N, C-alpha and C positions, 0 to 999 in steps of 0.2 A: 476463566473463559478467555478466549482470544478469537480474533478474526484476522485472516490474512487477506489483504486487498488483492483482487485481480487487477489487471491494468485498466479495465473498464470501470471498476468501482473506484479505483484511485483517481481516475480522470474526473468522475462525478464529484468525489470528495474535494478535490482541488478546485474544480470549476465553481462549485456551489458554496462550500464553506470557507475557502481561503480567498479565492479571487472574487467571489460574489458576482460572478459573471452571468449566472442563470439560476433558475429554480430547479429542484430535483425533478427528474422525469418520474412519472407515477410508479413505475416498477423499480425505482431506485430510492424511494422514500426511506427504506429500511436503513440506508447509510446514515441518515441523521440520527436514528435510534442507536446505531452502533457508536456514533460519535458521542452522543449523550452518555452512553454507558461508560465510555472511556474517560469522560470528564469526571465521573464519580468513581473511577478506578474499578469498575465492575467488570470491564472487558479490556483486554489489551488489543490494540490495533497494530497490525504489522504491515509494513510496506517494504518492498525490495528497492534498493537504489536503481537497479536495472529498470524496473517498471516506472520509477519516477523520471528517469531520463527519457523514456519513450513518451510519457505524458507531456513533459515539457516540450519535446520536439514537435509533437502534434499540435499543441497549443500555439507555439511560435509560428508554425506554418499557417495557422488560421489568423495570424496577425495580432495575437494576444500578448501583451507585455508580461513577460515572466521574470523580469529582472530581480524582483524581491521574493520570488516564489520559493527558492531553495531555503532562504533564511526563514521564511514563514513556515515551511514544512518542518524544518529542524527545531523551530521554537515550539512546536506542538509537544515535544518531549517534556517541556516545562509545565504545560498546562493540562495535560491529560496522559493517559496510559497509552503511549504511542512509541513504537520502535521502528527504526529504519534498519533493515538487515543489509549490512554492507559486505557480507561474505566473511564473517569471522571464522575462527578455526573450528568451532562447533558446527557451524553451518557447512563448511567445506567437507568436514569429516562425514557428516550426515549425507551430503550430496553424493559423495563418491563411495560410500559403503554399500549402497544398494544399486542394483541394476534394474531399472524400470522397464527396460525393453524399448522398442522403438515406437510404441503406441502412444506415448505421452508427448505433448508439446513441451518446449522449454519452460514455458510458464507453469505448466502442471508439474513438471519435475521440481522446479524451485519451490513451489507451494508444498509439495509432498515432503521435501527435505526439511522445510521449516516445521511442518506438522510433527515430524519425528522429534525435533528438538523441544517443542512445546509440551509434548505428552509426558 
């Protein structure tokens, strides 16, 4: 099993579990369950470095110190089943093999490309 974070989910994950800046909003409580599954290696969590850069930019604009955030995110790889998709060759091939048409957003196209790799 795996779960690919959307930018909104990643922002919640970072804000609550890494920065401990706030509590989960009610409709995002499931992210904590996903994280617990990843700690026990039952589910792989996947984030795109593109989404991470967006989240960091948003948090910094709100005045939140993100100086240690990148290190904290990458250290998750050592403690749970977590992957940051940085655009490796498998991902790029998956991304460019299929034409999704113009109906999908960039975020949706990235997630679909990763879904093809994980299956």
